[in-house]
C-alpha positions in Angstrom: -6.3 0.9 -27.3 -4.8 -2.4 -26.6 -2.8 -2.6 -23.6 0.9 -4.2 -23.6 3.2 -3.8 -20.4 7.2 -4.5 -19.9 8.5 -4.4 -16.8 12.4 -3.9 -16.5 13.7 -5.1 -13.3 11.1 -7.8 -12.8 12.7 -10.3 -10.3 13.5 -7.3 -7.9 11.5 -7.1 -4.5 8.7 -4.9 -5.9 9.2 -6.4 -9.1 8.3 -9.6 -8.8 4.7 -9.1 -6.8 4.2 -6.1 -9.7 4.8 -9.0 -12.9 2.3 -11.1 -10.6 -0.6 -8.7 -10.1 -0.5 -6.8 -13.3 -0.8 -10.4 -15.1 -3.5 -11.4 -12.7 -5.4 -7.9 -13.8 -4.3 -7.7 -17.8 -3.6 -11.7 -18.1 -0.3 -13.6 -18.7 0.6 -13.0 -22.3 -0.1 -9.0 -22.0 2.9 -8.6 -19.6 6.7 -8.9 -20.2 8.8 -9.7 -17.5 12.2 -8.1 -18.4 15.5 -8.8 -16.0 19.3 -8.6 -16.3 19.1 -12.7 -15.6 16.9 -15.0 -15.5 15.1 -15.6 -12.1 14.2 -18.6 -9.8 10.5 -17.6 -10.0 7.0 -18.4 -11.7 7.5 -14.9 -13.8 9.8 -16.6 -16.0 6.8 -19.7 -16.8 3.5 -18.4 -16.3 4.0 -14.8 -18.8 6.4 -13.9 -21.7 9.9 -13.2 -20.1 13.1 -11.8 -21.9 17.0 -11.5 -20.3 17.3 -7.2 -20.7 20.2 -5.0 -19.4 18.3 -1.9 -18.7 21.3 -0.2 -19.8 21.3 -1.4 -23.1 18.3 1.0 -25.1 18.5 -0.7 -28.2 17.4 -3.9 -26.5 15.1 -2.3 -24.8 13.4 -1.0 -28.2 13.6 -4.3 -29.9 11.4 -5.6 -27.2 8.9 -1.9 -27.1 8.5 -3.0 -31.0 8.1 -6.8 -30.7 5.8 -7.1 -28.2 3.7 -4.0 -29.5 4.0 -2.6 -25.7 2.3 0.3 -24.3 3.3 1.2 -21.0 6.8 0.4 -19.2 7.2 0.0 -15.5 10.7 0.9 -14.8 11.8 -1.0 -11.7 15.7 -1.6 -12.2 18.3 0.6 -9.5 20.6 -0.2 -7.5 19.3 1.1 -3.4 20.6 2.7 -1.5 22.6 0.4 0.7 24.6 -0.9 -2.1 24.5 2.5 -4.0 27.3 3.6 -1.2 29.5 0.7 -2.5 29.4 1.1 -6.0 28.2 5.0 -6.3 29.5 5.6 -10.2 27.9 2.0 -11.0 25.0 3.0 -9.2 24.6 6.5 -11.0 24.9 5.1 -14.4 22.4 2.4 -14.2 19.6 4.5 -12.4 20.5 7.2 -14.7 20.9 5.8 -18.0 17.9 3.7 -17.4 15.5 6.6 -16.9 16.8 8.0 -19.8 16.5 5.1 -22.1 13.2 4.5 -21.3 11.7 8.4 -20.9 13.4 8.2 -24.9 11.0 6.1 -26.4 8.1 7.7 -24.9 9.3 10.8 -26.4 9.7 9.5 -29.6 6.1 8.3 -29.1 7.3 4.5 -28.9 5.1 3.9 -25.7 2.4 5.6 -23.9 2.7 5.8 -20.2 6.1 5.7 -17.9 6.1 4.7 -14.4 9.5 5.5 -12.2 9.5 4.7 -9.2 11.4 7.5 -6.3 12.4 7.2 -2.8 12.0 9.2 0.4 15.8 8.9 -0.3 15.5 12.1 -1.7 15.0 14.0 1.6 18.1 14.7 3.4 19.0 15.9 7.0 17.8 19.2 6.2 14.5 18.4 5.5 11.7 18.3 7.9 11.5 14.9 9.5 8.0 14.9 10.9 5.0 14.9 8.1 7.4 15.5 5.7 5.3 17.9 3.0 5.3 17.2 -0.9 7.3 20.4 -1.7 10.3 20.7 0.9 14.1 21.3 1.2 15.1 18.2 -0.8 19.3 17.8 -0.3 19.7 14.2 -0.5 23.2 13.0 1.1 23.1 9.4 -0.5 24.0 8.4 -3.9 20.8 6.8 -4.1 18.7 9.8 -3.0 20.6 12.0 -5.8 20.3 10.1 -8.5 16.3 9.7 -7.8 16.3 13.6 -7.1 17.9 14.0 -10.6 15.3 11.3 -12.4 12.4 13.5 -10.7 13.7 16.5 -12.1 14.0 14.6 -15.3 10.7 13.3 -15.2 9.1 16.6 -14.8 11.3 18.0 -17.4 10.1 15.3 -20.2 6.4 15.7 -18.9 6.6 19.4 -19.9 9.2 19.8 -22.7 7.7 16.9 -25.1 4.4 15.6 -23.3 5.4 12.5 -21.8 2.9 10.2 -19.3 5.6 9.5 -16.7 4.2 8.8 -13.4 5.8 8.3 -10.1 5.9 8.3 -6.3 8.2 8.0 -3.7 8.1 4.4 -2.1 9.2 4.5 1.8 11.0 1.0 2.8 9.1 -1.7 1.7 8.2 -5.2 3.4 6.9 -8.5 2.0 7.5 -12.2 2.8 8.0 -13.8 -0.4 10.8 -11.5 -1.8 14.4 -10.9 0.2 15.2 -7.2 0.7 17.5 -6.0 -2.3 20.1 -3.9 -0.5 18.1 -0.8 0.8 18.6 0.4 4.2 15.0 -0.4 5.5 16.0 -4.1 4.9 16.4 -4.6 8.5 12.0 -4.8 8.5 11.9 -7.9 6.0 14.8 -9.1 7.9 13.8 -9.2 11.5 10.7 -11.4 10.8 12.5 -14.4 8.8 15.3 -14.2 12.7 12.1 -14.2 14.3 10.8 -17.1 12.7 14.0 -18.9 12.5 16.0 -17.9 15.7 14.2 -16.1 18.4 16.6 -12.9 18.0 17.9 -10.8 15.6 20.8 -8.2 15.7 19.5 -5.3 13.8 21.8 -3.0 12.0 19.6 0.6 13.0 19.3 1.6 16.5 15.9 1.3 18.3 14.8 4.7 18.1 14.8 4.7 14.2 11.7 6.1 13.3 11.4 5.4 9.1 8.0 5.7 6.9 7.3 2.0 6.0 4.5 -0.1 4.0 3.3 -3.5 3.4 4.2 -4.9 -0.1 -0.1 -5.4 -1.2 -0.1 -1.4 -0.6 3.2 -0.5 -2.7 1.4 -2.5 -5.6 -1.9 -1.0 -5.1 -0.1 2.5 -5.0 2.0 1.6 -8.2 -1.1 0.4 -10.0 -3.3 2.9 -8.8 -1.2 6.3 -9.9 -0.7 4.4 -13.7 -4.8 3.8 -14.0 -5.6 7.3 -12.8 -6.9 9.5 -15.8 -4.1 11.8 -17.1 -5.5 15.0 -16.1 -6.0 14.0 -11.9 -1.7 13.4 -12.0 -1.2 16.8 -11.1 2.3 16.4 -9.8 5.2 15.4 -12.7 8.1 14.8 -10.5 6.8 12.3 -7.5 4.0 11.8 -5.4 5.0 11.3 -1.1 3.8 8.4 -0.3 3.0 6.8 3.0 1.3 4.3 5.3 2.9 3.9 8.8 6.1 4.7 10.4 7.7 2.7 13.0 10.9 1.7 14.9 12.9 -1.1 15.3 11.5 -1.5 19.1 8.2 -1.2 18.0 8.5 -4.1 15.4 9.9 -6.4 17.9 7.2 -5.1 20.7 4.3 -6.2 17.9 6.1 -9.3 17.2 6.2 -10.7 21.0 2.6 -10.5 20.5 2.8 -13.7 18.8 6.6 -14.9 19.6 6.6 -13.9 23.1 10.4 -15.1 23.9 11.6 -12.7 20.7 15.1 -11.3 21.2 16.9 -7.9 19.6 20.0 -6.4 19.9 21.2 -3.2 17.7 25.0 -3.3 16.3 24.5 -0.2 14.2 26.4 0.0 11.0 26.8 2.0 8.2 23.4 2.8 7.4 22.3 4.4 10.9 24.0 7.4 9.0 21.8 7.1 5.9 18.4 6.4 8.0 19.9 9.8 10.2 19.5 12.1 6.9 15.8 10.3 5.9 12.1 11.7 7.3 10.0 9.8 10.0 6.6 10.3 9.1 5.8 12.0 5.4 2.5 13.6 4.7 0.9 12.5 1.4 -2.1 13.9 1.3 -1.6 15.1 -2.1 -1.4 11.4 -3.7 -5.2 10.9 -1.5 -6.4 14.5 -3.0 -4.9 13.6 -6.2 -6.1 9.7 -7.3 -7.4 8.5 -4.8 -4.7 6.8 -2.7 -5.5 4.9 0.7 -3.3 2.5 2.7 -4.9 -0.6 4.5 -2.1 -2.3 6.4 -0.9 -1.0 9.7 2.3 -2.4 11.4 0.3 -5.2 13.2 -2.0 -6.4 10.4 1.6 -6.9 8.7 3.3 -8.6 11.6 0.7 -11.3 11.6 0.6 -11.4 8.0 4.6 -12.0 7.6 5.1 -14.5 10.5 1.7 -16.8 9.4 3.2 -16.7 5.9 7.2 -17.0 6.9 6.2 -19.6 9.0 
């Protein structure tokens, strides 16, 4: 079967690099990038690009038919910090876009779907250390509520209609090529930019706020890895826990100081601190490692060197 891939939300933080990697693997013409507006990036010039509203089901179907799409990566979403400012807008985008794609798969117009969940599905009552795959999930943010609901619908569409939908719960994602997109873990990207420019950073989380994090290359590897795994190896149809490293702002600062000794950090926690306080500090992802061979590569110090070298 010929593979043709559609990425919805291709100019977002993960979408940009996912598009580039999938085109490298499968050829530029086989990966159709879409977003609600045209981005200032090479994804427009290097392969097919279409303006697409993820909430417009007819427009998605038209592109699926036009390009004979077999797989969809649904990366469009409103992230945690932004969603708290626009609760209903976030809910509508995050849920409607998912139903649009699941329904196309239910009608056999596409074969396979990737939909990202998040550690935001967990809440203040979840065990914070080595959070298990199956545990208490009482999210306290709009983003978390939408992701938990989405997980249930993905599982339902698999059980009821046989839709081959696959998902992972992303931790905080860090990259030097795209700016953060309104998430609570954004400090871990911004801190490197400020270290290079000003040798100083004021963090919106407190120094000991430990959260699960991942370097972008590992996140892309996991995303493509779960989609390329055999159908039978995917045992969990809501969403897999995913982990690489956990750290706090103080630990990132110490890592940066190995390269920029006079770097300084200050702390002015804002509304994002309350969100971060409800999330796990570390994640148990043994199911993903066992079922489809997930393994991370990058440590905090590895990532710091890459970020600083490239941002310079």
